[in-house]
C-alpha positions as a LaTeX table, in Angstrom:
\begin{tabular}{lrrr}
\hline
Residue & $x$ (\AA) & $y$ (\AA) & $z$ (\AA) \\
\hline
Met1 & 171.11 & $-26.16$ & $-107.55$ \\
Asn2 & 168.30 & $-26.23$ & $-109.83$ \\
Val3 & 165.38 & $-24.45$ & $-108.49$ \\
Ser4 & 163.07 & $-24.13$ & $-111.32$ \\
Gly5 & 159.39 & $-25.11$ & $-110.95$ \\
Ile6 & 156.53 & $-24.47$ & $-108.76$ \\
Phe7 & 156.98 & $-24.41$ & $-104.97$ \\
Pro8 & 154.48 & $-23.85$ & $-102.28$ \\
Ala9 & 154.98 & $-21.18$ & $-99.47$ \\
Leu10 & 153.95 & $-23.70$ & $-96.65$ \\
Ile11 & 151.28 & $-22.66$ & $-94.56$ \\
Thr12 & 151.85 & $-23.27$ & $-90.69$ \\
Pro13 & 148.72 & $-25.16$ & $-89.29$ \\
Phe14 & 148.04 & $-25.02$ & $-85.55$ \\
Glu15 & 146.13 & $-26.99$ & $-83.32$ \\
Ala16 & 142.96 & $-25.95$ & $-81.39$ \\
Asp17 & 144.99 & $-24.78$ & $-78.57$ \\
Gly18 & 147.43 & $-22.64$ & $-80.39$ \\
Ser19 & 150.32 & $-25.00$ & $-80.78$ \\
Val20 & 152.02 & $-26.25$ & $-83.85$ \\
Ser21 & 150.34 & $-28.92$ & $-85.80$ \\
Leu22 & 153.05 & $-31.14$ & $-86.90$ \\
Ser23 & 150.72 & $-33.75$ & $-87.67$ \\
Gly24 & 148.80 & $-31.21$ & $-89.88$ \\
Met25 & 151.98 & $-30.28$ & $-91.57$ \\
Lys26 & 152.65 & $-34.03$ & $-92.34$ \\
His27 & 149.33 & $-34.53$ & $-93.76$ \\
Asn28 & 149.59 & $-31.67$ & $-96.21$ \\
Ile29 & 152.89 & $-32.42$ & $-96.85$ \\
Gly30 & 151.59 & $-36.15$ & $-97.67$ \\
Leu31 & 149.00 & $-34.69$ & $-100.17$ \\
Tyr32 & 151.68 & $-32.36$ & $-102.17$ \\
Asn33 & 154.09 & $-35.21$ & $-102.36$ \\
Arg34 & 151.61 & $-36.76$ & $-104.93$ \\
Thr35 & 151.55 & $-33.68$ & $-107.04$ \\
Gly36 & 154.40 & $-32.28$ & $-109.49$ \\
Leu37 & 155.50 & $-29.58$ & $-107.11$ \\
Ala38 & 159.50 & $-29.08$ & $-107.39$ \\
Gly39 & 159.75 & $-28.99$ & $-103.53$ \\
Tyr40 & 158.48 & $-27.02$ & $-100.47$ \\
Val41 & 159.37 & $-23.51$ & $-98.95$ \\
Val42 & 158.94 & $-23.78$ & $-94.99$ \\
Leu43 & 158.89 & $-20.52$ & $-92.66$ \\
Gly44 & 158.34 & $-17.98$ & $-95.29$ \\
Ser45 & 155.68 & $-15.07$ & $-94.90$ \\
Thr46 & 152.74 & $-17.31$ & $-95.77$ \\
Gly47 & 153.98 & $-19.64$ & $-92.98$ \\
Glu48 & 153.81 & $-17.27$ & $-90.53$ \\
Ser49 & 157.37 & $-17.43$ & $-89.54$ \\
Val50 & 157.60 & $-13.98$ & $-87.58$ \\
Leu51 & 154.83 & $-15.51$ & $-85.27$ \\
Leu52 & 156.97 & $-18.63$ & $-84.25$ \\
Ser53 & 159.82 & $-19.41$ & $-81.67$ \\
Arg54 & 162.83 & $-20.59$ & $-82.85$ \\
Glu55 & 161.77 & $-24.31$ & $-81.35$ \\
Glu56 & 158.83 & $-24.24$ & $-83.36$ \\
Ala57 & 160.65 & $-23.31$ & $-86.39$ \\
Asp58 & 162.98 & $-26.26$ & $-85.70$ \\
Leu59 & 160.23 & $-28.84$ & $-85.20$ \\
Leu60 & 158.56 & $-27.63$ & $-88.59$ \\
Leu61 & 161.69 & $-27.89$ & $-90.45$ \\
Ala62 & 162.43 & $-31.36$ & $-89.11$ \\
Thr63 & 158.66 & $-32.63$ & $-89.64$ \\
Val64 & 158.86 & $-31.41$ & $-93.33$ \\
Lys65 & 162.20 & $-33.08$ & $-94.04$ \\
Glu66 & 161.10 & $-36.24$ & $-92.54$ \\
Ser67 & 157.56 & $-36.31$ & $-94.56$ \\
Thr68 & 159.26 & $-34.94$ & $-98.02$ \\
Ala69 & 159.24 & $-37.58$ & $-100.79$ \\
Pro70 & 162.55 & $-38.35$ & $-102.51$ \\
Gly71 & 163.74 & $-35.80$ & $-105.17$ \\
Lys72 & 161.77 & $-32.93$ & $-103.68$ \\
Ile73 & 163.85 & $-29.60$ & $-103.14$ \\
Leu74 & 163.65 & $-28.27$ & $-99.49$ \\
Ile75 & 164.07 & $-24.59$ & $-99.00$ \\
Ala76 & 164.02 & $-22.98$ & $-95.71$ \\
Gly77 & 163.06 & $-19.30$ & $-94.87$ \\
Thr78 & 166.39 & $-18.10$ & $-92.66$ \\
Gly79 & 166.27 & $-14.21$ & $-92.95$ \\
Ala80 & 166.45 & $-12.36$ & $-89.55$ \\
Glu81 & 166.92 & $-8.52$ & $-88.42$ \\
Ser82 & 170.59 & $-9.16$ & $-87.94$ \\
Thr83 & 173.45 & $-10.52$ & $-90.05$ \\
Val84 & 174.64 & $-12.89$ & $-87.46$ \\
Glu85 & 171.25 & $-14.31$ & $-86.45$ \\
Thr86 & 170.57 & $-14.87$ & $-90.44$ \\
Ile87 & 173.66 & $-16.77$ & $-90.70$ \\
Ala88 & 172.89 & $-19.21$ & $-87.42$ \\
Arg89 & 169.31 & $-19.97$ & $-88.60$ \\
Thr90 & 170.66 & $-20.62$ & $-92.22$ \\
Lys91 & 173.40 & $-22.90$ & $-90.57$ \\
Arg92 & 170.74 & $-24.59$ & $-88.63$ \\
Ala93 & 168.28 & $-25.24$ & $-91.55$ \\
Ala94 & 171.42 & $-26.72$ & $-93.40$ \\
Ala95 & 171.95 & $-28.97$ & $-90.42$ \\
Leu96 & 168.30 & $-30.06$ & $-90.43$ \\
Gly97 & 168.81 & $-31.27$ & $-94.17$ \\
Phe98 & 167.45 & $-28.30$ & $-96.10$ \\
Gln99 & 169.16 & $-27.59$ & $-99.39$ \\
Val100 & 168.62 & $-23.84$ & $-100.10$ \\
Ala101 & 168.06 & $-20.62$ & $-97.54$ \\
Leu102 & 165.48 & $-18.24$ & $-98.57$ \\
Val103 & 166.80 & $-14.74$ & $-96.85$ \\
Lys104 & 164.40 & $-11.84$ & $-96.85$ \\
Thr105 & 165.68 & $-8.30$ & $-96.61$ \\
Pro106 & 166.06 & $-7.01$ & $-93.18$ \\
Tyr107 & 163.59 & $-3.71$ & $-92.82$ \\
Tyr108 & 163.46 & $-2.88$ & $-89.28$ \\
Tyr109 & 165.88 & 0.03 & $-89.63$ \\
Lys110 & 164.75 & 1.02 & $-93.20$ \\
Pro111 & 165.34 & 4.64 & $-92.89$ \\
Ala112 & 168.91 & 3.88 & $-92.34$ \\
Tyr113 & 169.38 & 1.10 & $-95.12$ \\
Arg114 & 170.99 & 1.73 & $-98.50$ \\
Ala115 & 171.95 & $-0.77$ & $-101.34$ \\
Glu116 & 175.23 & $-0.94$ & $-99.49$ \\
His117 & 173.77 & $-2.40$ & $-96.38$ \\
Phe118 & 171.90 & $-5.12$ & $-98.36$ \\
Ile119 & 174.86 & $-6.19$ & $-100.27$ \\
Gln120 & 177.04 & $-6.33$ & $-97.30$ \\
His121 & 174.50 & $-8.67$ & $-95.63$ \\
Tyr122 & 173.86 & $-10.66$ & $-98.21$ \\
His123 & 177.45 & $-11.19$ & $-99.01$ \\
Ala124 & 178.46 & $-12.27$ & $-95.28$ \\
Val125 & 175.22 & $-14.43$ & $-95.28$ \\
Ala126 & 176.19 & $-16.26$ & $-98.25$ \\
Asp127 & 180.17 & $-16.36$ & $-97.37$ \\
Ala128 & 179.09 & $-18.20$ & $-94.32$ \\
Ser129 & 176.34 & $-20.46$ & $-95.37$ \\
Pro130 & 177.15 & $-24.08$ & $-96.12$ \\
Ile131 & 174.01 & $-24.04$ & $-98.60$ \\
Pro132 & 173.06 & $-21.68$ & $-101.47$ \\
Ile133 & 171.21 & $-18.46$ & $-100.83$ \\
Leu134 & 168.20 & $-17.18$ & $-102.62$ \\
Leu135 & 167.28 & $-13.43$ & $-102.27$ \\
Tyr136 & 164.09 & $-12.66$ & $-100.91$ \\
Ser137 & 162.32 & $-9.17$ & $-101.87$ \\
Val138 & 158.83 & $-9.10$ & $-100.42$ \\
Pro139 & 157.85 & $-5.22$ & $-100.26$ \\
Val140 & 154.31 & $-5.91$ & $-99.41$ \\
Phe141 & 155.47 & $-6.92$ & $-95.88$ \\
Thr142 & 159.07 & $-5.19$ & $-95.42$ \\
Gly143 & 158.55 & $-2.07$ & $-97.06$ \\
Ile144 & 161.73 & $-2.68$ & $-98.86$ \\
Thr145 & 162.47 & $-3.53$ & $-102.68$ \\
Leu146 & 165.79 & $-4.88$ & $-103.72$ \\
Glu147 & 166.24 & $-2.98$ & $-106.97$ \\
Ser148 & 167.84 & $-4.33$ & $-110.35$ \\
Pro149 & 171.42 & $-2.92$ & $-109.74$ \\
Glu150 & 171.58 & $-4.55$ & $-106.17$ \\
Ile151 & 170.33 & $-7.82$ & $-107.41$ \\
Ile152 & 172.39 & $-7.88$ & $-110.40$ \\
Ala153 & 175.51 & $-7.29$ & $-108.19$ \\
Leu154 & 174.54 & $-10.03$ & $-105.64$ \\
Ala155 & 173.90 & $-12.39$ & $-108.59$ \\
Arg156 & 177.61 & $-12.33$ & $-109.07$ \\
His157 & 178.32 & $-14.23$ & $-105.80$ \\
Pro158 & 179.00 & $-17.91$ & $-106.39$ \\
Asn159 & 176.60 & $-18.85$ & $-103.39$ \\
Ile160 & 173.78 & $-16.58$ & $-104.11$ \\
Ile161 & 171.91 & $-18.62$ & $-106.95$ \\
Gly162 & 168.72 & $-16.74$ & $-107.27$ \\
Ile163 & 165.84 & $-14.75$ & $-106.08$ \\
Lys164 & 162.20 & $-14.72$ & $-104.99$ \\
Asp165 & 160.95 & $-11.73$ & $-106.17$ \\
Ser166 & 157.44 & $-10.85$ & $-104.84$ \\
Ser167 & 157.02 & $-7.41$ & $-105.99$ \\
Gly168 & 155.17 & $-8.32$ & $-109.16$ \\
Ser169 & 156.89 & $-6.26$ & $-111.36$ \\
Ile170 & 157.84 & $-7.90$ & $-114.82$ \\
Gln171 & 160.20 & $-5.09$ & $-115.98$ \\
Arg172 & 162.33 & $-6.12$ & $-112.89$ \\
Ile173 & 162.33 & $-9.92$ & $-113.60$ \\
Gly174 & 163.18 & $-8.82$ & $-117.27$ \\
Glu175 & 166.12 & $-6.58$ & $-116.09$ \\
Val176 & 167.62 & $-9.12$ & $-113.50$ \\
Val177 & 167.65 & $-11.90$ & $-116.09$ \\
Ala178 & 169.25 & $-9.53$ & $-118.69$ \\
Gly179 & 171.88 & $-8.33$ & $-116.53$ \\
Ser180 & 172.75 & $-11.41$ & $-114.28$ \\
Pro181 & 174.80 & $-14.37$ & $-114.96$ \\
Ala182 & 172.82 & $-17.24$ & $-116.95$ \\
Glu183 & 172.88 & $-19.64$ & $-114.13$ \\
Phe184 & 171.23 & $-16.88$ & $-111.62$ \\
Gln185 & 167.32 & $-17.96$ & $-111.17$ \\
Val186 & 164.63 & $-15.65$ & $-110.77$ \\
Leu187 & 161.44 & $-16.94$ & $-109.22$ \\
Thr188 & 158.12 & $-14.79$ & $-108.82$ \\
Gly189 & 156.18 & $-14.91$ & $-105.89$ \\
Gly190 & 153.27 & $-13.52$ & $-107.63$ \\
Ala191 & 150.60 & $-16.07$ & $-108.69$ \\
Ala192 & 149.18 & $-13.48$ & $-110.93$ \\
Val193 & 152.11 & $-13.14$ & $-112.88$ \\
Val194 & 153.81 & $-16.46$ & $-113.49$ \\
Tyr195 & 153.16 & $-16.56$ & $-117.15$ \\
Pro196 & 154.82 & $-13.32$ & $-117.92$ \\
Ala197 & 157.52 & $-13.92$ & $-115.62$ \\
Leu198 & 158.36 & $-17.11$ & $-117.45$ \\
Thr199 & 157.95 & $-15.21$ & $-120.96$ \\
Val200 & 160.89 & $-13.04$ & $-119.73$ \\
Gly201 & 163.13 & $-15.64$ & $-118.47$ \\
Gly202 & 161.78 & $-16.47$ & $-115.16$ \\
Arg203 & 162.43 & $-20.04$ & $-113.55$ \\
Gly204 & 159.20 & $-20.67$ & $-111.63$ \\
Ala205 & 157.49 & $-19.41$ & $-108.94$ \\
Ile206 & 157.10 & $-19.77$ & $-104.91$ \\
Leu207 & 153.32 & $-19.00$ & $-104.24$ \\
Ala208 & 150.87 & $-19.22$ & $-101.42$ \\
Leu209 & 148.29 & $-20.22$ & $-103.95$ \\
Ala210 & 150.18 & $-23.30$ & $-104.65$ \\
Asp211 & 149.11 & $-24.65$ & $-101.21$ \\
Leu212 & 145.54 & $-24.63$ & $-102.19$ \\
Leu213 & 145.94 & $-25.10$ & $-105.96$ \\
Pro214 & 149.17 & $-27.10$ & $-106.54$ \\
Glu215 & 147.67 & $-29.17$ & $-109.31$ \\
Lys216 & 146.60 & $-25.97$ & $-111.29$ \\
Cys217 & 149.88 & $-24.21$ & $-110.97$ \\
Val218 & 152.12 & $-26.93$ & $-111.87$ \\
Glu219 & 149.99 & $-27.23$ & $-114.98$ \\
Leu220 & 150.60 & $-23.66$ & $-115.80$ \\
Phe221 & 154.48 & $-24.10$ & $-115.57$ \\
Gln222 & 154.56 & $-27.21$ & $-117.50$ \\
Leu223 & 151.99 & $-25.89$ & $-120.26$ \\
Phe224 & 154.72 & $-23.08$ & $-120.68$ \\
Gln225 & 157.69 & $-25.41$ & $-120.72$ \\
His226 & 155.84 & $-27.40$ & $-123.53$ \\
Gly227 & 155.22 & $-24.23$ & $-125.48$ \\
Arg228 & 151.52 & $-24.54$ & $-125.09$ \\
His229 & 151.23 & $-20.65$ & $-124.85$ \\
Glu230 & 147.31 & $-19.96$ & $-125.31$ \\
Gln231 & 146.31 & $-22.87$ & $-122.85$ \\
Ala232 & 148.92 & $-21.37$ & $-120.20$ \\
Arg233 & 147.42 & $-18.14$ & $-120.92$ \\
Gln234 & 143.85 & $-19.13$ & $-120.08$ \\
Leu235 & 144.98 & $-20.71$ & $-117.09$ \\
Gln236 & 147.07 & $-17.79$ & $-115.86$ \\
Leu237 & 143.65 & $-15.51$ & $-116.09$ \\
Gln238 & 141.93 & $-18.01$ & $-114.08$ \\
Leu239 & 144.77 & $-18.15$ & $-111.43$ \\
Val240 & 144.65 & $-14.41$ & $-111.23$ \\
Gly241 & 141.12 & $-14.19$ & $-110.04$ \\
Ala242 & 142.16 & $-17.13$ & $-107.50$ \\
Ser243 & 144.88 & $-15.31$ & $-106.21$ \\
Lys244 & 143.02 & $-12.06$ & $-105.92$ \\
Leu245 & 140.00 & $-13.54$ & $-103.81$ \\
Val246 & 141.90 & $-15.95$ & $-101.90$ \\
Val247 & 145.28 & $-14.62$ & $-101.06$ \\
Ser248 & 145.34 & $-10.81$ & $-101.82$ \\
Glu249 & 141.78 & $-10.01$ & $-100.20$ \\
Asn250 & 141.74 & $-12.50$ & $-97.46$ \\
Gly251 & 145.39 & $-13.11$ & $-96.74$ \\
Ile252 & 146.66 & $-16.17$ & $-94.81$ \\
Ala253 & 142.98 & $-16.48$ & $-92.84$ \\
Gly254 & 141.60 & $-16.81$ & $-96.62$ \\
Leu255 & 143.92 & $-19.27$ & $-97.60$ \\
Lys256 & 143.93 & $-21.37$ & $-94.69$ \\
Phe257 & 139.96 & $-21.82$ & $-94.97$ \\
Ala258 & 140.15 & $-22.69$ & $-98.80$ \\
Met259 & 142.87 & $-25.14$ & $-97.78$ \\
Asp260 & 140.34 & $-26.88$ & $-95.36$ \\
Leu261 & 137.53 & $-27.00$ & $-98.00$ \\
Arg262 & 140.11 & $-29.11$ & $-100.27$ \\
Gly263 & 141.11 & $-31.40$ & $-97.51$ \\
Tyr264 & 144.25 & $-29.99$ & $-96.50$ \\
Arg265 & 145.01 & $-28.93$ & $-92.83$ \\
Gly266 & 144.65 & $-25.11$ & $-92.82$ \\
Gly267 & 142.76 & $-24.05$ & $-89.72$ \\
Val268 & 143.11 & $-20.35$ & $-88.31$ \\
Pro269 & 146.05 & $-18.22$ & $-88.32$ \\
Arg270 & 148.17 & $-17.33$ & $-85.18$ \\
Pro271 & 146.74 & $-14.12$ & $-83.08$ \\
Pro272 & 147.31 & $-11.02$ & $-83.48$ \\
Leu273 & 146.16 & $-12.29$ & $-86.87$ \\
Leu274 & 142.33 & $-13.01$ & $-87.03$ \\
Pro275 & 140.33 & $-15.93$ & $-88.48$ \\
Leu276 & 138.26 & $-15.22$ & $-91.78$ \\
His277 & 135.02 & $-13.44$ & $-91.12$ \\
Glu278 & 131.84 & $-15.49$ & $-91.87$ \\
Glu279 & 130.77 & $-13.23$ & $-94.99$ \\
Lys280 & 133.85 & $-13.98$ & $-96.90$ \\
Lys281 & 133.75 & $-17.81$ & $-96.68$ \\
Asn282 & 130.92 & $-17.98$ & $-99.04$ \\
Ala283 & 132.64 & $-16.24$ & $-101.92$ \\
Ile284 & 135.70 & $-18.39$ & $-101.54$ \\
Ala285 & 133.63 & $-21.57$ & $-101.40$ \\
Ala286 & 131.76 & $-20.62$ & $-104.46$ \\
Leu287 & 135.03 & $-20.00$ & $-106.41$ \\
Leu288 & 136.70 & $-23.43$ & $-105.31$ \\
Gly289 & 133.15 & $-25.05$ & $-106.38$ \\
Glu290 & 133.72 & $-23.43$ & $-109.86$ \\
Leu291 & 137.32 & $-24.98$ & $-109.95$ \\
Tyr292 & 136.77 & $-27.96$ & $-108.42$ \\
Pro293 & 132.83 & $-28.64$ & $-108.61$ \\
Ala294 & 132.90 & $-31.85$ & $-106.35$ \\
Ala295 & 135.29 & $-30.50$ & $-103.98$ \\
Ala296 & 134.28 & $-27.54$ & $-102.25$ \\
Arg297 & 131.54 & $-27.45$ & $-99.70$ \\
Val298 & 131.17 & $-25.18$ & $-96.90$ \\
\hline
\end{tabular}
């Protein structure tokens, strides 16, 4: 399974009454289908997956599967705190037509966890999974970083095909690429480091920013693929500022607001997350006005 390219970490839109908006998800997928995105990641951190019920998660998976254009790769976030629940969610995603599972590290019992816990957990999931597994290291949310030695050890499993590394560490990406089998695919989760990640052997990225700026994220990847490095570097610098303001500083609320300005269905996050404060909106609108002069209006 080749998962190179740019994937958006899809947001979950909600209706005014707080329920999941399946029509909003269909609308967004319809727009993304027209871009060069390699596929879609559902039920990740950006999708507020920890705030969804199992029933809502299944509905979202089914809706994305139904709405996706042919040729796009579908990746489902299936990580849970227990190994048995992670396996169950992974099998469910496979049954709903998803091709790859993105499995975050368990984190609740962090003081007790060591490398052996993660290796055993991921081996058990990969052994039981009918679809390939992507490891998912997202220390900003879990407080746990998969380090290079354990990633390299897990990379030898035939059903573990890669990792989404959201640590932002280019050194770690380089170490993993150098120490893993050639077919193991490293994807960055940081929009600010896509270009340097590609230069050390990364295969692509899974990005929250690709929800908002899919064309520019795809353009960066394509510029690199065609050896147009100075243009890729300049575009990367542009994305650094956008990622910092929209995603890093304002989180899911900022991303959803910005998506509304571009014609996507963003809306507000699910409580206890809060909508974007009014004073933050003008800065995001101004940024989009610079990137897309005719497209961003409050």
